[in-house]
N, C-alpha and C positions, 0 to 999 in steps of 0.2 A: 476867269477871276472866281474866286470863291465867295457867294454870298453869304452862306452860315452855313452849317455842321455838314448837312446832306445835300446842297445845291450848289451848281454853278452859274454863274451869270454871265453872258454872251458880251465883248466889249463889241462885235462884229457882226452879231449878230447875222448867223448865214440863214441865207434865203431857199425855201426850195420854189426850183424854178423849170422843174418838170415831174410829172406823175401819170402810172398806169397804175389799172387796177383789172384784173379777169377775174369774176365768179362762175362756180359750176356751176350746175343744172336746175339744182334746188335752191341755191342761192338768188338765180337770178326769178326765182318765184316767191322772195320773201321781200321784207320791204326796205331792204337796203338794193333793190334792183336798181334803181336809176344811179346811183353812186359808183357803181361799175363800168368803166368802160367797154368792157365785152361779157357777154356771160354765154356758157357754153351751151350748145345742147345735148352734148351727150361727154361723159363725164372722162373715157377714157382719151377725150382729144385726139381719137386717132390714132393710139397706140397701144402694142399689146400686152405690156403693164399698166398696172396703177401708178409704179414708181415714175417710170417712162412721161407718164402723162402730166405727174406734177412738175417735175424738170421742165418739159417742153412749156406747161403755162409760167413757169416763174421766169425761162429765158426772155419770153414771149414778151413779158410785162418787161423786162427789162431793156430788151431792143424797141418794142414801140418808144418806152419815156425816152430813149437817147433821141429817137426820129422827132419826138413832139417836142425836146427842148432842143432838137438841133446840135445837139453831141457827136461825135464819133466816139469810140473805143478809145483812140488814143488821146484822146482831151478826158476824160476820166482816170482819176488818180487811184482809184482803188473801191471796189467793191468791196460791201458788207451786208453779207447775208447769212439765212441761215433757214433749217427748216426743222423738221420732227423725226428725221431717219437718220440712221446708225450713220456716223462722219458724214454725217450734213451729204447724201447722195443727191439730191436734189439739187442744192447750191450748188456744189462741184463739179458736178458735168455740166451745170449753165457754165461756170466761172472757165473749165475747162476749154468749152466752144468758142468764150467771147475773149478769152485772152487779155484780160485786166488785171491788175494785180489784185486777187483775194484776200479777204479777211472772213473766214468762215465764223457764226456766230450762234452758238446756240442760247437761249433763256427761255424753252419751253415756248407757253403760250407769250411769253413777252420779250419773244425775241424780235420784231420788228421794231416795238419801242427801245430796246438796248441798240440797236445799231443806228435807229435814230440820235440817238444820244452821244454814243460815240461818233457817228460822221458829222455829227454839229462840231463836235468839240476838233477833228481835224481839220474839219472845212474856218471853223472861228480862229483855230492857231494858225493856220497860215499854209496847213504840212500840204494841202491839196486844194486845188481850185475850182475842183468839182469832185463829189464824194457820192455816187450810187449806193444807195440800201434798199436790199429787198428780203423778200421771206416768202414763204409757201407752207401751204398746207395744202392735203387729199384725203377726206374721207376714208377714202377705202386703203389708205399706206397706213393712217393713223390706227385704223382698228387692228389693222393686223401688227402693227407694232407694241402694239401696248396694250389691247386687250385681246380677244379672237378673232380668227377670222369670219367674216360675214356669212360664210356657210355654214358656221354654228349654229346658227340661228339666238344667239344668247335673247335672254329679255331684258330691255331696256328699262332701270328704275326710274322714277321720275325727277331727279334731281340730277341722271348723266348729260352730260354735255354732247353736245351733237359736231363735231370737229369739224371746221370750214374747208370744204372744194375752192382754193382761190390761191391765188398770187397777187402783190404788189410789187412795187418798183417808186423810186421817185430819187432826183437829182438836187444834191446840194449845190449850193453856188455862193459867189459873193455880193451878188446879184443878180436883178433881173426877174424876181417875184414879188409876190402881193404877199405871203406867209412868212415870217420868218419866226426862228428860235431864239427865244430868250433868256431862259432859262432851264436846266436838268436838274429832277434831284434824284439820286441814287437810294433807291429802297434797300431795305433791309428784310434778312429771312425770318420772316414773324408767323411762327410755326403755333398754332392753336391744338395741336393732337387728333387732327380730323384724320380717323381713321377708316372710310368709306371712299374708296378709290373711284368711285362713281360720282361721289361727289365736290365737283373740282368748284365748284362758289364759292363753298363752305370754304374750302380750303383755300383757296387765292382771296376771297374777301378782306382777311385778317391784313395780310401785306399790302393793299391796295388801299385799306383804311391809314397803315400807319404812313405810305407814303405820300397819300394828300394833305395829311396832318402834318409830317414834316414839310411840304413846299408850301405850305401856307403859311405856316411860323417862318422859313425861313427868308420869304419873298415879303413878307409883313403883308403881305395878301388876303381877300376874304372874299365866300363863294359869290359871293353878290357882284363880284368885281368882272366876272365871266360871262359870254354870254352861254356856253353851254361848258360842261365837264363830261369827258368820257372815258370812260373803264371797259377793258373787254374780257369774255369769257367767264363771269360771274354766274350768269343765268338772272330766274328770277329768284330763287333761295339766295343766292349770292351776294344780289342788288339789294334785297331787302337788309339781309344782313351788314353789308356795308352801311349804310343809312345810318341801322341802330347803332353800329361802333362810331359812328363820323358823330353820331348825337349827342354821343357819350364824352367827345371830345369840344362837345360846343359849336359843331358845323355842322347847317343845315343845308344839308345839298338835293334836298326832296324837289326844289323849284329848278336847279343847275343841273342834274344827272338825268 
């Protein structure tokens, strides 16, 4: 059901019935350590290429998510997953091994959220009883894909983001979980003309601010209605810019973000 212009409101509220997350060595040393189910001691994960390592992480997250949720591959109606590699290589090889109907997703840094949104739509609409969602990235594969080989040793600028070495998966079902999806808000391309390829936070913050503003407007809610509001990949520069943009729209997220 469409709540308003950019937002859908779910009648059946799809529930997250299972989830699993893997982090790399650096992620395991960071402040989010306790939020990972597993942290690698070696980012190669026993493979001979970084790409194989990333695909193995994603497959592990998927299989462990199913095990934790008590689901078999036959009970999963579809997998929606993506990554940062050409032709979604990590997700495609994972889906080849699991042999579950597969929808490849690409939204760059928003891939997990895009997959969540569309997976919730499939579940809420009754098109599938169980939909599995996933996404992965690897610092070494992303650097080679989008920037420079690590061997080049280029100097990182203060605004440069560090692509996560991580993979995550969750299963949406009709019931059986404590957390459900009530709304989704589809964002728009919002381009401030940032030309610095290393300043990803400033490139993403305008779209994040636009989407959050639309969500609050469409749902007739306020930041104070929520315990926490999370955004990703903005970094210190992008997070500060996001709060400034929202403040111009009359929204104060400084105590919720």
